[in-house]
C-alpha positions as CSV (number, residue, x, y, z in Angstrom):
1,M,0.0,0.0,0.0
2,D,1.3,3.4,-0.9
3,P,1.6,5.5,2.3
4,K,1.0,8.7,0.3
5,Q,-2.4,7.5,-1.0
6,P,-5.3,8.1,1.4
7,T,-7.1,4.9,2.4
8,K,-10.7,4.5,1.5
9,P,-13.1,4.1,4.5
10,W,-14.0,0.4,5.1
11,W,-17.7,1.2,5.0
12,R,-17.5,2.2,1.3
13,E,-16.5,-1.3,0.4
14,S,-19.3,-2.6,2.7
15,C,-21.8,-0.4,0.8
16,A,-20.5,-1.7,-2.5
17,A,-20.8,-5.3,-1.3
18,T,-24.4,-4.5,-0.2
19,E,-25.5,-4.0,-3.8
20,C,-24.1,-7.4,-4.7
21,I,-25.8,-9.0,-1.6
22,R,-29.1,-7.4,-2.6
23,E,-28.9,-8.8,-6.2
24,R,-27.9,-12.3,-5.1
25,F,-29.7,-12.8,-1.8
26,G,-32.4,-10.2,-1.6
27,L,-33.4,-7.0,0.2
28,K,-33.6,-8.4,3.7
29,N,-30.1,-9.9,3.6
30,A,-28.7,-6.6,2.2
31,L,-30.3,-4.6,5.0
32,D,-29.3,-7.1,7.7
33,Y,-25.7,-6.8,6.5
34,I,-25.4,-3.0,6.1
35,V,-27.8,-1.7,8.7
36,G,-28.2,-4.6,11.2
37,Q,-24.5,-5.3,11.3
38,K,-22.2,-2.7,9.8
39,L,-24.0,0.5,10.7
40,I,-25.0,-0.6,14.2
41,D,-21.4,-1.8,14.8
42,F,-20.0,1.5,13.5
43,V,-22.3,3.5,15.8
44,S,-21.5,1.3,18.7
45,G,-17.8,1.6,18.1
46,L,-17.9,5.4,18.3
47,E,-17.8,5.1,22.1
48,W,-14.2,3.8,21.7
49,H,-13.3,5.6,18.4
50,P,-15.0,9.0,18.5
51,D,-12.8,10.4,15.7
52,D,-14.6,8.0,13.3
53,A,-17.8,10.0,13.8
54,V,-16.6,12.3,11.0
55,D,-17.5,9.5,8.5
56,L,-21.0,8.8,9.9
57,P,-23.0,11.3,7.8
58,Q,-21.4,10.0,4.6
59,F,-22.0,6.4,5.6
60,I,-25.7,7.2,6.4
61,A,-26.1,9.1,3.1
62,E,-24.7,6.1,1.2
63,V,-27.2,3.7,3.0
64,Q,-30.0,6.1,2.1
65,R,-28.8,6.0,-1.5
66,L,-28.9,2.2,-1.5
67,F,-32.5,1.9,-0.2
68,T,-35.7,3.8,-0.3
69,E,-37.1,5.4,2.8
70,A,-39.9,2.9,2.8
71,E,-37.5,0.0,2.7
72,L,-35.4,1.4,5.6
73,R,-38.5,2.2,7.6
74,D,-40.0,-1.3,7.2
75,Y,-36.7,-2.9,8.0
76,L,-36.2,-0.8,11.2
77,D,-39.7,-1.6,12.3
78,E,-39.1,-5.3,11.7
79,L,-35.9,-5.1,13.7
80,R,-37.7,-3.4,16.6
81,R,-40.2,-6.3,16.6
82,R,-37.7,-9.1,16.5
83,P,-37.4,-11.0,19.8
84,G,-34.1,-10.9,21.6
85,G,-31.3,-8.4,21.2
86,T,-29.4,-6.7,23.9
87,H,-30.4,-3.5,25.5
88,R,-27.4,-1.8,23.9
89,Y,-28.4,-3.1,20.4
90,R,-31.9,-1.7,20.9
91,A,-30.4,1.6,22.1
92,M,-28.3,1.8,18.9
93,L,-31.4,1.1,16.8
94,R,-33.2,4.0,18.5
95,W,-30.3,6.3,17.8
96,V,-29.9,5.2,14.1
97,R,-33.6,5.3,13.1
98,P,-34.1,9.1,13.0
99,R,-30.8,9.6,11.2
100,L,-31.7,7.1,8.4
101,L,-35.3,8.2,7.9
102,Y,-35.7,11.5,6.1
103,E,-38.9,12.6,7.7
104,D,-37.5,11.9,11.2
105,A,-34.3,13.8,10.5
106,D,-35.4,17.1,12.0
107,R,-36.5,15.3,15.3
108,S,-33.0,14.0,16.0
């Protein structure tokens, strides 16, 4: 790797992979991957790596580009209804929801 060349944030590759996942395995699997795993893990990790927060708006914008608002809303509603999940995971979902959904953005 060339030390002079800036590294691309990992989440960009994850978002690119999401498009392939959606094509091959469907919408739910794509959302599970990018929102249910990658985005929630990213937000959770900000506690230990607060400098990474600078990438969060771009990551969220890319997720919004990949899915319609209705797809995101339906998925987040479904996650909320799923049994199990830790208190921390549910807290992360509550934090992520208004940032992903356009109409909820001014309430965050």
